[in-house]
N, C-alpha and C positions, 0 to 999 in steps of 0.2 A: 206634263200631260196629267189631263181630271181621270180619275176614274171613270167617270160615264164615257167621256171620249176613248178611253184605254177599251172598253168593253164593246164601243162602238166600230172601232176601226180591227179589232180583234175578227169579226165577222169577212172582213175582206183578206182571203189569203196571198193575194199581190201585196197587202200593208204588212203583213208578217214577212212571209218573204226578201220585201224588199227593204224593211230592218234589219233584218238578220245578215244581208248582205252590206248593208251600211257601216256595221260595227267592224266587218273584216275590212272591207275599203279604206276606214277611218285608222283602223289599228294601222294598216298598211303603210298611210300617208305619216305618222307619227313616227313610224320605227326608220323611214327611208332618209335619205341624205340628200335628195335632190333639192334646188333652192327653194321652189314651192313649198317642201315639206318644213326646212327649217323655218318659213315664214309660218306656215301652219302650226308649228310646235307654240311659237311664238304669240298667237291671235287665240287658241282653242282655248283658253280658261275662259275668252272674253266673247263668245260667239257659242249659238245654238246650228247654225248651218253645219252640215254635214261636210265632210272633204269635197267630195264631188262637185257641191254648189260654190266650195270659196276656190276650188281651181278653177270653175267655170269663168268666176272673177277675175284671176289671175291672170289667165288666160285672155280675158276680153282687153284687161289694161294693157297687157304685152302690144297685144293686136292693133289699138286703136294707135298708141305710141309709133311702133313699126310702121304705119300704114299710114301716117299723117293724118286721121282723122282728126278734124279741129274740134274743141270741145274741152268743159271740165269734166270730172268725173263726180256723180251726185249720187249719194245714197236717200233712201226716203224710209225711215225706220230703221234704226241703227241700237236700240237696246242700250248694251253695254259697249258696242265698239268695235268687237273682234273683225266685221268682215269690212266695215271700213278702213279699220285698220290694216289690212290684208292689203287693200286696194293702194295707200297711203305708202305703206313700205315697198309694192311694187315699182309707186312713181317714183319714189327716192331712191332706189337701185337702178332705174333706167334713166337717170337724170333727167326727169321730165318736167316742165316747167307746168304743166296741168294743175289747176287747185282740185281741192277735193272739199263739196260740199257735205254735210250730214246734217238731215232734218229728221227730227224725232218730237213728240209730245213730251217725253222723259216723266209720263207719270202711268206708264204701262198700257196695255192695249184698253181702245174706247169700247165704249158698248157697240156689237155689232147692232144691225139694222134688220129689219123683217125682208129687208132684199136680203139676205143671208140666208140660202137655203138650208144651212146650219143651223139658224140662229139657235137652236137652244141646246145644242153642244155649244157653240162659239162662247154662248154668253158668260159658261162657266169660266172663263179666260179674260175676265175684264179683272184689269190692273195688274196682269201679269205681266213678263217679262219685261221688266221694266228695268231702266238702267239710270244713272243719274248724270247729271251734266257735268258736274265735276270729276265723277268716276270717267267717264269718257273722255275727259279734257287731260286729264292729268296721265291716261294711258296712251295718249296721242304724245304728251310731253315724254314719256318715257321713252317711246321705241322712235320720238327724232322726226315726226310729222305733223307736229301742232302748228309751226310756224305756214305750213303750206293747207290747212284747213279752216272750214269755217263751219261753227256748229251752230246751227240754229234752232233753238228751241222752240215750240206753239205745236197748234195741231196743223194738218197738211193746207187744208183749206184756207188757215190765216196766214201762212209763211210763202207758200210757193209762188203766188202772184208776185209778191215783193221783192223775191230774189232776183239780184241783179247777174243772171245767169244768161247769157244771148246763145249759146251752143253748147252742149253737153255728148259727151263722147262714150260716156258709159252712164246709163241708168239703172242704178237695183233696186227693184221693189219689193220694200217688206214689209208690207201693210197690213197682210192677215185676210181684212173685210172686205167686204164690196163697196163702200162709201170709198173706204179708205185707198183703194188702189184706183178704183173711179177718178177720182182727182187727182190721183198723179199724172195718168196717164192721159186724161184733158189737158192739165196743165203744163205737162212737161212734153207730150211726145213731139209737139210740133219742136222745140229746142234740141232736140235730138238728130244732130248732121246725119246725112247720108251714109251708110257704111258703122253707124254707130251702135252700139252693142246696148238691149233692155234685158235686163233677166230679172224674172219675177220668181220670188221665193216659196210663194203661198199655191202653187198653180195647182197643183195635186193631190192637196191636203184638204184647204179649206175650198167648200163650192160657191161660196162668193166672190174671193178672189180670182177664179175660173172666170166664173160668169161675166167679172167686169173686164176681164180681158178678153172673152170671146164676145162680148157684145162692141167691145170699143174696135175691133179688127174687121169686124163686119161692117159696122157703121162707118168705118174709115175705109173701109174698101184695101184694106192693107192686103197687098201680096207678097207676104213671107213667110218662110216654114217656120214653126214653131218645135225648137230643137228641145227632145226631151234632155234632161242632165241627170237626175235621179226622180225616185217616187215625187217630190215634191216640186224640184225646181223645173222653169223653163226657162229658155234663153229665144232671142230673135235678133237679126240683125235688118237694122231700119233700110226700106228698098233704097235704091239709088246707087249703091258703090259700084266700080265696076270689078270687082271680086268679091267673092263670099269667104269669111275666115274658115279656118278648121282648127275649131277648139278641143282641145284633148278633154276638156271637163264636159265636152256635150258630147264626146264620142260615145258609144254603148253599144254592146252586145247582145243586148237585152234589155228588158225594162230592170229598173233599180231603185 
């Protein structure tokens, strides 16, 4: 977090409360002995996601496998690979043949555009959140998921259309800015299977991500509840499934 961003966020009491609660929940997940927490401790050094958002992905992968939702697991924006690894490890532990696709420029965050309402704050993050392809590849090898993974380097607008993915079961969007989130939704939403899960990492934090999601939902007349996971994360189930998932990562007793 940049200093300017920190000062900007401090004006929001909701942000302060949510991040204090996040610290408690993350620490509890770190100490717990359930299966999710064991995976969480493995990937924690490689991700900036909260434990709630990681549990949302964990629950989503388990849900689509148990309910035979067809398609691959896709992440757009992976940085050091922690959240993708969590999904890959979950696939392996459930003996699933679903593939894991990971897309990233591996050059840090690109320039935001004037379509991002908080552009003046966002531009301070250019080049941050950078991971290296070999770093991610090495980590995937270490945790035993490299053979079932495809790591695609490049900007979303250059790589997504060429990817040979016919169906998606879980789509994780971590693109931060308006243009990045928009191109992912426009390029991949139609490939998400009915009943598939879409998780958006930055909806509550960056106004550009939120704007891109809201505009897309309105434009496509998507009648699906956008569930709140924590301060930043949101999740929705693509309409068309016979039943809706109950995801523990998304269940909340109040704002987080």
